[in-house]
VODO-77778 format. One record per residue: x, y, z of N, C-alpha, C in turn. Coordinates in Angstrom, 3 decimals. Layout:
N
((X Y Z) (X Y Z) (X Y Z))
...
END
This chain:
253
((91.145 79.153 74.703) (90.255 78.848 75.700) (88.962 79.521 75.501))
((87.857 78.322 75.684) (86.790 78.853 75.548) (86.096 79.642 76.644))
((85.489 80.417 76.548) (84.922 81.593 77.056) (84.718 81.280 78.594))
((83.392 80.365 78.724) (82.745 79.499 80.021) (84.018 78.684 80.817))
((85.353 78.420 80.051) (86.051 77.073 80.786) (87.409 78.338 81.647))
((87.060 79.453 80.628) (88.119 80.714 81.155) (87.063 81.203 82.777))
((86.145 81.681 82.680) (85.627 81.868 83.303) (85.629 81.339 84.539))
((85.389 80.145 85.065) (85.736 79.087 85.495) (87.129 79.345 86.306))
((88.022 79.066 85.266) (89.661 79.027 85.497) (89.706 80.269 86.508))
((89.058 81.265 85.499) (89.434 82.224 86.526) (88.865 82.581 88.037))
((87.805 82.263 88.523) (86.821 82.169 89.587) (87.885 81.372 90.324))
((88.576 80.052 90.181) (89.108 79.082 90.720) (90.513 79.802 91.473))
((91.545 80.397 90.311) (92.340 81.131 90.585) (92.108 82.390 91.533))
((90.712 83.458 91.387) (90.731 83.916 92.273) (90.826 83.602 93.796))
((89.734 82.841 93.982) (89.696 81.605 94.856) (91.060 81.418 95.781))
((91.595 80.754 95.034) (93.142 80.221 95.481) (94.029 81.622 95.799))
((93.932 82.553 94.783) (95.039 83.834 95.665) (94.237 84.131 96.753))
((93.093 84.218 97.178) (92.825 85.063 98.556) (92.624 83.631 99.521))
((92.894 82.437 99.292) (93.190 81.619 100.596) (94.164 81.397 101.180))
((94.448 82.117 102.405) (96.000 82.230 102.804) (95.735 81.755 104.043))
((94.419 82.015 104.869) (94.397 81.438 106.411) (94.924 79.821 107.225))
((96.631 79.969 106.811) (96.852 78.435 107.082) (98.319 78.605 107.902))
((99.010 78.158 108.949) (99.856 77.892 109.344) (100.945 77.657 108.427))
((101.088 77.123 107.998) (101.856 76.678 106.442) (102.144 77.926 105.638))
((101.465 79.185 105.339) (101.195 79.864 104.203) (102.914 80.381 104.246))
((103.521 80.546 102.490) (104.689 80.923 102.314) (104.263 82.161 101.647))
((104.578 83.091 102.126) (104.131 84.404 100.275) (104.932 83.545 99.417))
((106.131 83.837 98.882) (106.961 83.533 97.611) (106.015 82.338 97.280))
((106.022 80.838 97.887) (105.333 79.823 97.309) (103.960 80.644 97.051))
((103.037 81.182 97.719) (102.053 81.465 97.021) (102.000 82.559 96.027))
((102.541 83.491 95.634) (102.355 84.098 94.924) (102.948 83.377 93.253))
((103.721 82.266 93.533) (104.399 81.735 92.341) (102.852 81.159 91.893))
((102.335 80.281 92.731) (101.289 79.780 92.081) (99.956 80.933 91.206))
((99.717 81.634 91.727) (99.073 82.962 91.387) (99.572 83.287 89.712))
((101.128 83.486 90.000) (101.901 83.765 88.610) (100.768 82.368 87.615))
((101.675 81.270 88.265) (100.798 80.445 87.207) (100.012 80.511 86.704))
((98.571 80.629 87.343) (97.334 80.796 87.231) (97.705 82.327 85.942))
((97.967 83.291 86.403) (98.374 84.542 85.475) (98.309 84.346 84.111))
((99.880 83.121 83.981) (100.353 82.963 82.486) (99.043 81.892 81.522))
((98.825 81.021 82.463) (97.412 80.356 81.661) (96.011 81.339 81.547))
((95.820 81.739 82.914) (94.307 82.613 82.106) (95.050 83.752 80.661))
((95.999 84.125 80.477) (96.237 85.434 79.929) (97.072 84.685 78.503))
((97.327 83.569 78.635) (98.320 83.286 77.311) (99.773 83.978 77.546))
((100.265 83.790 78.622) (101.203 85.144 78.392) (102.842 83.634 78.516))
((103.484 84.391 78.600) (105.170 83.862 77.787) (105.452 83.370 79.471))
((105.553 84.455 80.358) (105.573 84.110 81.807) (105.286 85.381 82.571))
((104.887 85.205 83.621) (104.587 86.314 84.980) (105.284 86.270 86.129))
((105.420 87.389 86.886) (105.659 87.159 88.475) (105.674 88.431 88.907))
((105.879 88.162 90.426) (105.684 89.206 91.205) (106.733 89.854 92.019))
((106.884 91.239 92.358) (107.746 92.183 92.900) (107.321 92.311 94.228))
((107.196 91.849 95.489) (107.210 92.527 96.870) (108.124 93.390 97.041))
((107.650 94.581 97.550) (108.386 95.901 97.577) (108.338 96.492 99.071))
((109.115 97.326 99.641) (109.120 98.008 100.642) (109.792 99.327 101.002))
((109.494 100.222 100.935) (110.343 101.208 101.203) (110.999 101.744 99.540))
((110.140 101.083 98.630) (110.625 101.616 97.408) (112.044 100.174 96.856))
((112.796 99.827 97.384) (113.524 98.421 97.396) (112.630 97.596 97.591))
((113.091 96.795 96.515) (112.396 94.888 95.563) (113.065 94.461 97.417))
((112.355 93.116 97.729) (112.526 92.469 99.225) (112.252 90.984 98.980))
((111.255 90.714 97.600) (111.072 89.165 97.420) (110.482 89.646 95.944))
((111.153 88.006 95.595) (110.466 88.112 93.447) (109.534 86.839 93.793))
((108.486 86.481 93.195) (108.231 85.158 92.499) (107.886 84.938 91.513))
((108.032 84.270 90.923) (107.953 83.690 89.205) (107.034 82.667 88.891))
((106.327 82.808 87.707) (105.842 81.516 87.164) (106.692 80.699 86.938))
((106.666 79.159 86.931) (107.261 77.940 86.416) (107.777 78.152 85.455))
((106.798 78.441 84.487) (107.422 78.068 82.872) (107.104 79.367 82.071))
((108.316 78.934 81.166) (109.392 78.130 81.571) (110.360 78.177 82.624))
((110.713 77.335 83.307) (111.628 77.712 84.579) (112.655 78.944 84.310))
((112.753 79.624 85.454) (113.955 80.863 85.526) (113.498 81.960 84.731))
((112.398 82.027 83.510) (112.008 83.547 82.856) (111.654 84.411 83.437))
((110.848 84.026 84.185) (110.005 84.886 84.523) (111.131 86.170 85.767))
((111.741 85.170 86.460) (112.712 85.557 87.904) (113.425 86.195 87.390))
((114.708 85.821 86.117) (115.493 86.232 85.491) (114.556 87.826 85.007))
((113.597 88.316 84.102) (113.305 89.355 83.847) (113.153 89.874 84.672))
((112.621 89.479 85.954) (112.083 90.653 87.120) (113.660 91.177 88.257))
((114.530 90.124 88.084) (115.902 90.860 88.736) (116.588 91.886 87.402))
((116.298 91.928 86.423) (116.714 92.547 84.829) (116.273 93.845 85.864))
((115.164 94.395 86.114) (114.567 95.778 86.578) (114.933 96.204 87.525))
((116.236 95.955 88.036) (116.842 96.811 88.710) (117.186 97.923 88.523))
((117.397 98.545 87.536) (117.812 99.495 86.783) (116.568 100.559 85.958))
((115.025 99.643 86.535) (113.886 100.259 85.756) (113.476 99.451 85.294))
((111.810 99.328 85.227) (110.608 98.363 84.363) (109.633 98.717 84.701))
((108.810 98.031 83.873) (107.493 97.612 84.495) (106.799 97.444 85.725))
((107.706 96.916 86.251) (106.661 96.372 88.247) (107.755 97.854 88.915))
((108.657 98.186 88.787) (109.116 98.942 89.189) (107.942 100.731 89.031))
((107.769 100.815 87.480) (106.802 101.573 87.208) (105.357 101.622 88.118))
((104.955 100.777 87.472) (103.548 100.025 88.347) (103.332 100.483 89.582))
((104.490 100.324 90.609) (104.499 100.631 91.869) (105.256 101.419 92.477))
((105.667 102.410 91.471) (105.985 103.570 91.760) (104.687 104.595 91.440))
((103.788 104.199 90.565) (103.237 105.389 90.282) (101.597 104.768 90.695))
((101.145 103.463 91.277) (100.731 102.844 92.060) (99.401 102.873 90.493))
((99.743 102.831 89.628) (98.828 102.620 88.423) (99.413 101.629 87.010))
((98.492 100.834 86.595) (98.894 99.656 85.626) (99.611 100.627 84.798))
((100.543 99.541 84.535) (101.557 99.837 82.849) (100.938 99.445 81.808))
((100.367 100.145 80.994) (99.553 99.194 79.782) (100.607 98.625 78.876))
((100.195 97.790 78.194) (101.435 96.850 77.198) (102.183 97.890 76.492))
((103.431 97.016 76.550) (104.327 98.005 75.531) (105.387 97.382 74.965))
((105.319 97.442 73.572) (105.986 96.542 72.567) (107.526 96.656 73.085))
((107.986 95.538 73.101) (109.665 96.219 73.835) (110.490 96.381 72.806))
((110.330 95.985 71.611) (111.391 96.639 70.621) (111.230 97.920 70.164))
((110.080 98.306 70.364) (109.962 100.184 70.217) (110.511 100.611 71.500))
((110.206 99.901 72.712) (111.017 100.935 74.329) (112.295 100.560 74.129))
((112.772 99.210 73.549) (114.786 99.435 73.400) (115.037 100.344 72.594))
((114.534 100.760 71.375) (114.893 101.484 70.299) (114.989 103.174 70.800))
((113.536 103.219 71.781) (113.994 104.835 72.247) (114.471 105.000 73.774))
((115.416 103.761 74.273) (116.357 103.722 75.355) (115.425 103.699 76.817))
((114.022 103.092 76.544) (113.450 103.268 77.357) (113.561 101.730 78.915))
((114.454 101.448 79.730) (114.707 100.335 80.307) (115.324 99.425 79.728))
((116.827 100.195 79.396) (117.439 99.657 78.273) (118.147 98.150 78.960))
((118.292 97.894 80.167) (119.033 96.548 80.530) (117.372 95.504 80.498))
((116.245 95.685 81.029) (115.156 95.272 81.079) (114.877 94.812 79.624))
((114.925 95.888 78.728) (114.339 95.438 77.460) (115.123 94.609 76.548))
((116.730 94.622 76.894) (117.543 93.619 76.220) (117.898 92.574 76.836))
((117.753 92.537 78.175) (117.439 91.393 78.304) (115.891 90.104 77.817))
((114.503 91.166 77.975) (113.513 90.246 77.427) (113.491 90.349 76.171))
((114.625 90.995 75.276) (114.415 90.589 73.604) (114.641 89.411 73.125))
((115.905 89.109 74.488) (116.747 87.944 74.208) (116.058 86.777 74.480))
((115.265 87.105 75.319) (114.377 86.078 75.936) (113.296 85.406 74.678))
((113.053 86.095 73.650) (112.002 86.064 73.171) (110.515 87.020 73.364))
((110.924 87.323 74.484) (109.549 88.248 75.082) (109.306 89.539 73.863))
((108.053 89.652 73.443) (107.539 90.449 72.776) (107.390 92.119 73.504))
((106.238 91.842 74.225) (105.581 93.154 74.808) (105.521 92.381 76.994))
((105.265 93.245 77.496) (105.153 93.774 78.387) (104.376 94.423 78.956))
((103.457 94.124 80.499) (102.766 95.332 81.058) (102.735 95.009 82.470))
((102.135 95.691 83.375) (102.530 95.430 84.902) (101.364 96.127 85.519))
((100.604 95.605 86.680) (99.675 96.100 87.639) (100.680 96.432 89.063))
((99.567 97.465 89.839) (100.286 97.065 91.200) (99.806 95.873 91.582))
((100.380 95.739 92.938) (100.277 94.803 93.680) (99.207 95.697 95.086))
((97.675 96.180 95.441) (97.875 97.070 96.183) (96.429 96.419 96.935))
((96.367 96.855 98.144) (95.546 97.014 99.136) (94.511 98.058 99.520))
((93.980 98.476 98.684) (93.196 99.416 99.471) (94.249 100.732 98.885))
((94.735 101.404 100.134) (95.862 102.715 99.510) (97.290 102.070 99.767))
((97.457 100.808 100.551) (98.307 100.130 100.508) (98.848 99.640 99.112))
((100.475 99.917 98.941) (101.084 99.267 98.076) (101.859 98.636 98.132))
((101.626 97.026 97.944) (102.905 95.897 98.572) (104.132 95.225 97.225))
((103.722 95.929 96.004) (104.338 95.920 94.705) (103.900 95.739 93.835))
((104.359 94.860 92.755) (103.332 94.586 91.531) (103.699 93.307 90.788))
((102.443 93.340 89.519) (102.516 91.946 88.483) (103.027 92.257 87.912))
((104.093 91.453 86.970) (104.089 91.956 85.979) (104.256 90.576 84.463))
((103.696 90.633 83.528) (103.172 90.083 82.733) (103.914 89.855 81.335))
((104.741 88.966 80.851) (105.375 88.926 79.876) (104.883 88.144 78.811))
((104.545 88.845 77.687) (104.146 88.145 76.743) (104.756 88.243 75.097))
((104.761 87.017 74.141) (105.227 86.736 73.356) (104.820 87.571 72.211))
((103.515 88.046 71.823) (103.194 88.918 70.745) (102.989 89.916 71.408))
((103.078 90.903 70.719) (102.884 92.656 70.579) (101.107 93.036 71.223))
((101.426 93.768 71.522) (99.872 94.782 72.210) (99.482 94.814 70.782))
((97.683 94.517 70.877) (97.094 94.552 70.123) (96.707 93.269 69.282))
((97.650 92.015 69.611) (97.169 90.657 69.262) (96.203 89.888 70.498))
((96.755 88.529 70.423) (96.487 87.768 71.594) (96.621 88.326 73.316))
((98.020 88.908 72.688) (97.770 89.043 74.717) (98.180 90.425 74.650))
((97.864 91.186 75.960) (97.989 92.364 76.589) (97.075 93.505 76.335))
((95.613 93.002 75.589) (94.849 94.093 75.344) (94.027 94.376 76.831))
((93.229 95.283 76.680) (92.536 95.886 77.768) (91.823 94.855 78.914))
((91.327 94.103 78.463) (90.914 92.732 79.468) (91.797 92.058 79.906))
((92.947 91.986 78.518) (93.618 90.972 80.201) (94.595 91.896 80.723))
((94.716 93.163 80.710) (95.317 94.200 81.873) (94.109 94.078 83.202))
((92.893 93.879 82.117) (92.488 94.095 84.087) (92.065 92.490 84.396))
((92.324 91.530 83.715) (92.615 90.353 84.393) (93.285 90.417 85.637))
((94.711 91.170 84.748) (95.678 91.140 85.436) (95.613 91.894 86.996))
((95.216 93.058 87.165) (95.002 93.552 88.121) (93.867 92.840 89.244))
((92.668 91.887 88.582) (91.999 91.461 89.470) (92.315 90.138 90.340))
((93.747 89.860 89.474) (94.093 88.881 90.171) (95.542 89.753 91.278))
((96.011 90.366 91.073) (96.613 91.061 91.831) (95.943 91.817 93.079))
((95.018 92.155 92.686) (93.959 92.433 94.057) (93.546 91.158 94.914))
((93.290 89.866 94.416) (93.326 89.151 95.079) (94.272 88.668 96.000))
((95.282 88.699 95.476) (97.014 88.207 95.789) (96.839 89.235 96.715))
((96.976 90.330 97.072) (96.811 91.546 97.917) (96.357 90.733 98.974))
((95.140 90.689 98.898) (94.122 90.720 100.183) (94.327 89.457 100.114))
((94.822 88.162 99.880) (95.431 87.465 100.458) (96.376 87.766 101.057))
((97.229 88.396 100.924) (98.345 88.563 101.844) (98.659 89.490 103.197))
((97.949 90.434 102.929) (96.908 91.102 103.965) (96.427 90.260 105.053))
((95.425 89.702 104.376) (94.824 88.461 105.413) (95.411 87.832 106.568))
((96.553 87.544 105.679) (97.779 86.414 106.404) (98.090 86.870 106.818))
((98.879 87.973 107.179) (99.503 88.900 107.855) (98.784 89.427 109.478))
((97.686 90.068 109.313) (96.359 89.721 110.272) (96.163 88.841 110.751))
((95.822 87.140 110.172) (96.060 86.086 110.565) (97.026 85.619 111.706))
((98.315 85.904 110.840) (99.607 85.708 111.791) (99.508 86.684 113.504))
((98.959 88.222 113.298) (99.114 89.145 114.123) (98.275 88.251 115.117))
((97.089 87.545 115.011) (96.022 87.075 115.750) (96.823 86.180 116.775))
((97.005 85.695 115.236) (97.722 83.789 116.340) (98.608 84.726 117.221))
((99.557 85.372 117.166) (101.030 85.396 117.567) (99.880 86.292 118.922))
((99.425 87.221 119.116) (98.642 87.470 120.000) (97.856 86.303 121.239))
((96.920 85.565 120.033) (96.429 84.636 121.042) (97.135 83.778 121.833))
((98.620 83.499 121.251) (99.756 82.965 121.933) (100.276 83.284 123.079))
((100.629 84.640 122.833) (100.673 85.514 123.950) (99.791 85.592 125.283))
((98.446 85.788 125.117) (97.707 86.022 125.794) (97.392 84.092 126.363))
((97.512 83.381 125.627) (97.765 81.905 126.521) (98.842 81.622 127.325))
((99.892 82.106 126.797) (101.015 81.775 127.786) (100.993 82.833 129.034))
((100.669 84.115 128.790) (100.368 84.765 129.679) (99.274 84.202 130.940))
((98.266 83.547 130.626) (96.996 83.036 131.017) (98.013 81.083 131.983))
((98.822 81.089 131.208) (99.075 79.911 131.942) (100.332 79.963 132.887))
((101.149 81.581 132.673) (101.710 81.306 133.673) (101.280 81.988 135.015))
((100.468 82.553 134.595) (99.237 83.264 135.689) (99.258 81.944 136.976))
((98.015 81.108 136.179) (97.927 80.099 136.797) (99.526 78.722 137.381))
((100.154 78.884 137.088) (101.233 78.564 137.471) (102.031 78.885 138.904))
((101.811 80.471 138.807) (102.243 81.256 140.028) (101.542 81.327 140.887))
((99.984 80.800 140.791) (99.120 80.991 141.588) (98.928 79.413 142.046))
((99.278 78.415 141.409) (99.723 77.093 141.790) (100.399 76.826 142.649))
((101.779 77.163 142.609) (102.947 77.442 143.202) (102.654 78.228 144.621))
((101.872 79.489 144.975) (101.777 79.952 145.799) (101.257 79.493 146.734))
((99.831 78.627 146.445) (98.658 77.859 147.293) (99.640 76.632 147.949))
((100.469 75.803 146.882) (100.706 74.865 147.192) (102.105 75.387 148.348))
((102.949 76.204 148.138) (103.686 76.577 149.725) (103.236 77.084 150.367))
((101.742 77.877 150.644) (100.991 78.364 151.910) (100.510 77.175 152.332))
((100.433 76.127 151.736) (99.568 74.540 152.179) (100.679 74.396 153.352))
((102.298 74.306 152.631) (103.217 73.294 152.925) (103.923 73.627 154.062))
((103.488 75.467 153.729) (104.522 75.901 155.174) (103.493 76.447 156.555))
((101.842 76.478 155.848) (101.357 77.028 156.870) (101.341 78.914 156.763))
((101.332 79.536 155.709) (101.661 80.823 155.866) (100.839 81.274 155.112))
((100.301 82.347 154.748) (99.395 83.307 153.795) (99.948 82.848 152.521))
((99.002 83.181 152.017) (99.149 83.094 150.233) (100.368 84.133 149.994))
((100.021 85.195 150.875) (100.471 86.806 149.945) (102.191 87.096 150.358))
((102.195 85.643 151.531) (103.786 85.382 152.162) (104.296 84.683 151.251))
((103.714 83.212 150.592) (104.552 82.335 149.686) (104.395 82.778 148.555))
((103.592 84.068 148.121) (103.954 85.091 146.445) (105.831 85.734 146.900))
((105.652 86.376 148.060) (106.798 86.975 148.474) (107.756 86.068 148.042))
((107.790 85.130 149.096) (108.875 84.344 148.670) (109.326 84.087 147.617))
((108.594 83.568 146.586) (108.735 83.220 145.139) (109.338 84.249 144.396))
((108.702 85.655 144.633) (109.422 86.646 143.830) (110.799 87.114 144.401))
((111.094 86.956 145.476) (112.130 87.146 146.290) (113.516 86.270 145.414))
((113.026 84.771 145.428) (114.113 84.077 144.977) (113.939 84.605 143.381))
((112.982 84.958 142.722) (113.579 84.994 141.290) (114.450 86.390 141.289))
((113.744 87.637 141.730) (114.756 88.685 141.463) (116.025 88.200 142.576))
((116.145 87.477 143.361) (117.819 86.944 143.836) (118.481 86.325 142.705))
((117.787 85.542 142.194) (118.635 84.383 141.108) (118.344 85.184 139.557))
((117.508 86.321 139.549) (117.337 86.951 138.200) (116.955 85.773 137.397))
((116.075 85.460 137.527) (114.874 84.309 137.201) (113.490 84.658 136.827))
((112.781 84.436 135.694) (111.553 84.651 135.812) (110.409 83.824 136.805))
((109.713 84.745 137.342) (108.920 84.333 138.381) (108.322 82.891 137.900))
((107.629 83.144 136.541) (107.079 81.565 135.700) (107.711 80.181 136.025))
((109.254 80.804 135.651) (110.453 79.485 135.912) (110.167 78.663 137.612))
((110.024 79.807 138.358) (110.497 79.493 139.943) (109.448 79.140 140.312))
((107.787 79.338 139.920) (107.046 78.507 140.277) (106.298 77.294 139.447))
((107.434 77.107 138.306) (107.164 75.510 137.584) (107.908 74.264 138.405))
((109.196 75.015 138.626) (110.011 74.523 139.994) (109.053 74.162 140.653))
((108.726 75.185 141.633) (108.146 74.219 142.771) (107.248 73.514 142.936))
((106.270 73.768 141.436) (105.224 72.380 141.266) (105.940 71.129 141.224))
((107.523 71.048 140.427) (107.906 70.285 139.945) (108.958 69.756 141.633))
((108.369 69.918 142.327) (109.650 70.140 143.703) (110.796 69.733 143.581))
((111.541 71.042 142.579) (113.203 71.057 142.146) (113.373 72.002 142.914))
((112.734 72.819 144.185) (113.781 73.707 144.560) (113.222 73.339 146.603))
((114.626 73.931 147.073) (114.579 73.624 148.410) (113.806 74.522 149.015))
((113.045 74.259 149.962) (112.574 74.780 150.522) (113.134 76.113 151.719))
((114.193 75.484 152.227) (114.981 76.370 152.698) (115.513 77.883 151.776))
((115.915 77.737 150.893) (115.813 78.545 149.233) (114.748 79.790 149.748))
((113.774 78.846 149.566) (112.728 79.791 149.059) (112.043 80.516 150.718))
((112.369 79.673 151.585) (111.134 80.061 153.102) (111.571 82.075 153.081))
((110.307 82.434 152.911) (109.588 84.016 153.428) (110.032 83.624 155.121))
((110.380 84.500 155.450) (110.575 84.949 157.339) (109.545 86.618 157.081))
((108.544 86.587 157.904) (107.724 87.814 157.809) (108.917 89.099 158.357))
((109.948 89.371 159.038) (110.495 90.154 159.392) (111.731 90.838 157.829))
((111.880 89.691 157.400) (112.410 90.009 155.560) (112.200 91.024 154.951))
((112.034 91.731 154.021) (112.131 92.695 153.338) (112.016 92.150 152.136))
((110.865 92.706 151.706) (110.771 91.822 150.269) (111.473 92.492 149.193))
END
């Protein structure tokens, strides 16, 4: 891949990795696309993300080419591997020749599985947003370190993609919280409007002060264990009997 073309592809990948402010966002699918960018830009065999919370993996997302390879290698790291190491230390795991690692007994389950798939080397970088660790990005290469794959530049590029993906995840979490809060505030406002409307309707209909109408609404809601907003809506819809609602000044609220 020519330098200028690669730079353009990298820029597009970084923008895509951070573009998460949509209601239809789904984290696993998003990270899968970033992993595909990683494979293309690094010329890797496969790549994948681990999302980790409290030391336990909660989600995996692997590149699609070849199908299933990345996910298989990520799952094989339950007994240890470059992904958990990068997350645990908060630092990149430099390129590791898997044949040598297997011979030395490092990550035995993972290295055996990777070598069986024809993967010669691997490296990993933490998925992080400032001091917050979210997981790891793991890259699987067909060539050993020192060749076309797995050099220092590739490690830095992978970290840039992982950082952009982490920004995207954190931005979407903030976006979701804001949407939820906005929805709650809107519902609270709408509820208040309905209660005020129902109170005004009853006060006018009964020729009584608005405060008395409100007490009638509240008493009915408590007696029937209903939300005040639901009672107000029933009044607006004229679905409640006035006799059940009517408040007499001598009654206790």
